[in-house]
N, C-alpha and C positions, 0 to 999 in steps of 0.2 A: 511323568516328568523325567527328563533325561539326566544322567549323571554328568558332572563336570569332567571335561577331558583335559589331560595334561598337555596335549599337543595344541599349538596355536591354531586358531580358526583361519581358514583361507581368506585372503584379501581379494576384494574385487577392485579392479582398476576401471574407472569410467572410460568410455570411448571419447573420441574428439567431439562427436555430436552431442554426447551427454554432458561433457564439460561445457559446451556452448550454452546448453539449457541452464546449467547452474550459473555460469557467468552472466547470462542475460538476466536471470532473476536477481542476482546480486547487484548488477548495475541499475536495474529498475528500482530496487529497494533503496539504493543510495540516493538516486534522484528524488524519489518520493520523500525521503527523509529531509532532503534539502528544501523541497517545496513546503513541507510542513513547518520547518523552522522559519522560512520566509513568511508564511501565513501567520505564524505566531507573532512575529515582529510587527507586521501590518496591523494585526488585531490590537496589540499593545498601543501602537501609535494612534489607532482609531479611538481606543478607549480614552486615552489622554485628551485627544481633541474633543471627544464627546463630553467629557467631564468639564473641560474648559468652556463649553457652551457652543451652541450652534443654532442656526435658523431653520435648517432642514434636517430631517432625520432619516438617513438611508439604512438604519439598523436592520429592518426586516430583510432588505435585499442582501446585506452582508451576511446575516445569519443564515439565510437560505443558501447563499453561495457556498458557505462553509460547511453546511450540513449535508447538502445533496451528494457530494462525493462519498461521504461517510456511509450513507444509506446504500449507495451502489456498491461500495466496498464490502459492506456487511453481507449483502446477498452473495457477492462474488466469493468472499472468503468461505462462506458456508458451502458453496458449490465446490470450491477447491479442496475442502476437507474430505470429500467423498473418496478420492483415490487414496488418500492417506489411510482411511479406515479399511480399504481393501487390503492394504499391506498387513494389517492385523488379522483380517478374516480369511486370508488365503495363504497357501504354502507354495513355494517354488516360483512365484511371480513378483517377489518384493521389489526388485529393481525396476521391472516394468511399471508397477503401480507407483513407485517413487518418482520415476521420470514423468509419468502422467500427472502426478501431483505438482511437480516442479513446473511443468508446462502451464498448468492451470493457475498456479501462483503467479507466474510471469504474466499471464493474461490479466489477472486481477490487479496486480500492482501497476501494470501499464495503463489500465483503465483508470485506476485510482490516481496515478500520476497526472493523467490528462485532466481528470475532474478537479484535482486540487490546483493545477496550473490555471484552469479557467476560473476557479474560485479566487485564486490570488489576483488575477486580472480584475475581477469584479471588485474585490476588496480595495485594490490600489486605486481604481477609478473612483470608488466611493470616498476614499480618503482625500483624493485630489479635489473632487467636487466639494467635499466638506470644507477643505482648506480655502477654496476660492470664494466661498460664501461667507 
């Protein structure tokens, strides 16, 4: 174990390309969060309509549409964790592994964003069909 040093540690400044990776991840996470909020609102509206009574029950379709992106995201996030673990297990390549992890997280969240957007579309259609019957 190394002794603490009185001098400040060197700072690393990300390059423009690295900043773009971080920016892309942050943007994708933000959009994914908004889609999750929209899905929650649709789910609440659906639940209220379901409690009020209905003739047809699209619940299985809505549940499937909501769960499918979560399964995909679960596998993707597990895959994205591998480069982060390499940061811990190696020396001298932390930034390389960090950037690899950020690229993977960007890919996972972009896929999740698409999946949740499709789930939102299915849920909205189910709510509209439910309301029309």
